[in-house]
N, C-alpha and C positions, 0 to 999 in steps of 0.2 A: 508553297504558294506559287501562283503563276505571276511572274514579274515582267512588266514592260519597262525596259531599261533604256533611257534616252541619253545619248552623249553628243556633244558638239564636235568632238574630234574622234576619229576611229582609234580605239585604245590599243593599238599595236602598229609598229614596234614601240618599245618603251623608250622613246627619245625626247619626252617632254613630261613635266610634272603632272598635268591633268590626265595624260594617257596612263601613267603609272598608277595614279589613284584609281581610275575607273577599272583598269585591268585587274588589279588584285581584289577589288570589291566584287567584280564579276566572278573571279575564281572562287572567292570564299562563298558567295551565295550558291553557286553551282555545286560546290563541295558539300554544302549543307542540305542538298536535295531539292532546292528550289528550281523550278522550270523557268529559265530566264531567256526572254526574247530581247535581243539587242537591236536597237534602231539608232543609227548614227549618220551624221553628215560625213562625207568623205571629200578629200582634196585630190588634186591631180597626181600626186606622188604616192597615194595609198594603193596598195597592191592586192591582187586576188589572193596571194599567199597569206597576207595578214588576215583577210576575211576567213580563209579556210582554217587558219589556226584558231581564230575565235570560235568557229563552229565546233571545234573539238570539245568545248565545254558549255557553250550556249545552245539552247534548244533551237534557235534560229537567229540569223543575222540579216537585217535589212538595211540598205543604205540609200542615201540621197546625196547627189553631188552638190557641193557648195562652191559656187563660182563668185569670185570677188574681183573688183577692179576699182581704180580710183574714181572713174566716172560714176559707178554704182554707189560707191561710198559717199560721193558728193551729193547725190540725190537723196540718200538716206539721211545725211546730215541736215540737208535743207528741210526734209520732212520732219525730222526730229525737232528742229528749231521752231517749226510752225505749230506742232501739236504738243510739245513739252515732254515727250517721251525720251528716254535715254537713247542715245545714238547706238550704242553697242547692242542694245536689245532690239531696236527697230531693224538694225542691219541683218539680224538673224531671223527675221520673219520671212518664212519661205513657204510658198503655196504647195510645193512638192512634198515637203515634210508633212504638212497638215493632211494632204490627200492620202499619203501612205498610212498615217496613223488612223484616219477615218476608215480606210479599207481594213486594216488589221482589227480594229475594234468591232467592225461589223461582222468579221469572219470568226474571231476567236474570243474566248473569255479570259480576262485577266483579273487578278485580285488587287494588284498594287502597280502604280506607275512610279518609277524611280527616276527623278531628274538629276542628272549629273551636271552640276554647276548652274548658276543663275540663268544662263543663256537658254537652257532647255525648259525652264519653269513655265514659260508661256504655253508650251505644248502640253505639259502635264495638266495644266489648269483646264484645258479643253477636253481632257479625258474624264468624262462624267461617271459617277457611280463607282469610282475606284478610290482606294486609299492612296494617299500621296506622300512620298518621301522625297525630300530635297537634300542632296549632298551639296551644300553651298560652297564647300572648299574654304571660302573666305568672304569677308565683308567687301564686296567689290567696289563700293563707293569710295573706300579708303584709297584706292590706287589713283584715280584722277585727282583726288583731294591732295595727296602727297606730291603728285607731279606738278600740280598748280603751285604748291609752295616753293618748288625748286626752279621754276621757270622765270625768266626775266622778260619774256615777250608778253606785253599786256593783253593782246588779243587771244593768244594761246591760253594765258592764265584764266581769262574770263570764260572761254569755252570749257576748259577743264573744270572750273568751279561750277559752271552750270550743269555739266555732265555728272559731277559728284552729287549735286542736289537732286537731280532727276533719278539717279540710281538709288539714292537713299530712300526716296519715296517708294520707288518700285520694290526694292528689297523688303521694306516694311510690309507692304501689301502681300507680297509673295509669302513671307514667313507666316503671316497670320492665316493664310489659306491652305497651308500644308499640314498634314497630320503629324509628321515628324520632320525636324530640321537637324542636320548634322553639320558641324564645322570641324575644321582640322586643327584649330588651336583654341585655347581658352580665351585668348584676347579677341579673336573673331567671334566666338560664341557670345561673349559679353556684349560686343557691339551689335550683333544681330538681335539679341534679346532686347536691348535698349531701343532699337528701331521698331521692333514688333510692338513693344509697349503693353503687352497683355499678360505678362508674367509667365508665359509658357516655358516649360523646361526644354532645353535643347541638349543634344549629345555632343561630346567632343571625342573624335576618333582621328588620331593623326594619320597622315599619309605614311604608308609603310612600303618596304621593298623586300626583295628576296636576296639576302646576302649570299646565298649559296650559288646564285647565278652570276654574280659580279665578284669575281675573285680579285685579290690584291694584285696590282700591277708591279712587276719587278722593275724598279727604277734604276736608270743608269747612274754610275758614279758621277758626282759633280754635275747634276742636271742644270741646264742653263735657261730653260723656258719658264715663263709665267703664263698660265693658261686661264682664259676666260671662256666658259662654255655655256651656251644658252641660245634659245630661239631669238634670233636677232631682229625679228619684226615686232617683238613684244616691247612696247615703249619703255617699261622699267629697265629691261636689259640694255636697251640702247642708251638710255640716260646714264645708267651706272657705268657702262663701258666708256662713254665719252668723259665722264667725270674722272675715271682712273687715267685715261689716256692724256687728258689735259692737265689735271691737277696733281696726280701721283707719279705717273711714269717719268716726268722730267726730274723728279727728286730721286728716283731709283738709279737712273742711268749713270750719273757721275760716280756712284759707288760700285756699279756693276756694268761696265760698258759692253761686256760680252753677252749680257742677257738679251733674250728675245721675248717680246710680248706676242702671244699667239691667241687670236680671237676666232673661236670656232662656233658656228651657229648658222642656222638656216636663214636665207634671204636677208643678208645684211643690207641696210639701206645705204644710199650714197654717202651719207654723213659718217658712216662707219667704214665703208670701203676706202674712203680717201685717207684713212689713217695708215694704210699700208705703206711701207717704205723701209728704210734702214732700221733694223731692230724691231719691226712690227710686221706680223703676218695676219692677213684676214683670209680665212680659208673657205668660208661658206659652210654648207652642211657637210659633215663627215660621218659616215655610217659607223665607223669604229674609231673612237678617239684614243685607244690604248697606245698607239705609237707616240702620240703627243704627250700622253700622261707619263710614259716611261722617261721622257726627257724633261719633265717639269719639276721645278723645285717647289712650286706652290700652285694651288688651285684657288683662283680668286673669285670672290662673290661681292663685288663693290656696289651693291644696290643701295639706293637711297629712297626708292618709292616701290612698295610692293604690298602684298597682303597674303595671308595664309602661310604656307611653308615653302621653302626652296628645296625641292627634291634633289637638286644637284648636289646639295651638301650631303644628303644620305648616300647618293651615288659615289661621291668623292670619298666618303668614309669607307664604303665597300671596296673601292679601288685601292685603299690604303694611301690616300693623298693627304699631305699637310694642307690646311685651308687657312686663308686669311679672308675675313668677311667684315662687313659693317654690322652694326647692331641690327639694322633693318634686314640686312641680308640673311642673318641667322635667326630672325624673329620667328617665334612659334616652335622652335626646336630646342629641346633640352640640351644645352651645351655647357661645357666646362672650360671657360676661357683660360688659355695657358696650359691646358691639359690635353684637350682634343681639338682645339681650334684657337686661332689668334683673332681677336676682335679689335678693330680700330675704325674710328669714324672721321677723323681729321686727316687731310692729305699727308702731313708730315708723319703722323703716327702710323698710317697705313703703309707709307713708304718704308719706314723703319722696320716694320714687321716683315715686309717682303725681302728687304736686304738681309735681315737675320736669317731667313730660310735659304737664301742664296749662299750665305757665308757659313752657316752652321748646320751641316748635314745631320748631326746628332739630334738637333731639335726637330728637324723634319721627321726623322725616324720615330722619335718619341710621340709626336702628334699623330703620325700615321697608325702606329700600333694601338694607341688609345682610341682613336676614332673608329677603327675597325671593330674593336671589342665593344664599343658603345652602341654601334648600329646593330650588331648581332643581338645585344641584350635588350634593346629598347624599341627597335623599329623593324622587326621581322613580322610580316603580315600573317604568318601562320599562327602566331600567338596573339598579337594585338587585335586582329580583326574578329575575334570572338565577340567583341563589343557590338558588332553589327547584329548579332543574334538578339540582343536586348532590344534594339530598334525594331526589328521585325516581329519579335514575340509580342511587343506592345500593340501591334496592329491586329493580332489574331482575334 
């Protein structure tokens, strides 16, 4: 098939969950003989080398620069409040992207348009006479809904609740207008089916990685770091990091005064940057986190609002890292608490799990070995992504 594949982020390098998902789906479709044309938004730090790499297995790669600013976001928010549309969908309405797609559709013939994430659905819906596939990743409305539940600011809570309602309406409409909808977890699939309300079947295909490209990190004896790794402009990551720093970290330090909390991630906002000080490092983006991983006793996923899957857990398993996560942090992933991960939701319990890993290296090695074996057995894209063949075979 000739597939027009739309992404909101350039799927390379693999430094974020959505990039990882799209990248290996592209690899699988290309390996199955489909002719895939990638159309993607790009940011200022995306490189020509990444685009060249994607062209090694895509038929063609076309890009549109995405520029954002607080002023533009404020205008989009005002427009969203006036017309009732979800802010994060309106923010990604881009005349340049639509013009590029119009040009491609006039010049070339495609069989299927594949929208990666809800953000790109609006463009796929304007591609007429093509079969439509939506890789929803997750039920997006759940993210602002959960953030609203955890905030104490009344205005912020009201805006988040309004965004959750608008997104739920939009997701319901989108799901009904696509030929195939795929979610990454059974939980998200159920939520999306409930929103669509038309009894349509949807597929569940988890996000997968390539364990052969992320080998275990040799950790130093008696590691002293605790590592939080994630895109720091993503609100759930920010909220979870602040929760750990304010509620959990003060409970850890009395038992491990030598420990260092290291926060690694792109574009940390001021509220995260000010955490830096004695025993706390805020690095910003790091291209290669392995030096930090080698000194870390635990990989932390303290999320309290999210949707879909946290690819960082799969990556940490590949790296052979012991993980402490909240239930929401590990949501959607087949985990075995106490065997390949430690799960804790309350500050005291989360702190206890962290202190155990700082004090009991044998426990860390046990979790590391089991996690690596688990990701190899259950989350390797070369075996799991055969499920995408069923999705596309159903369109023939």
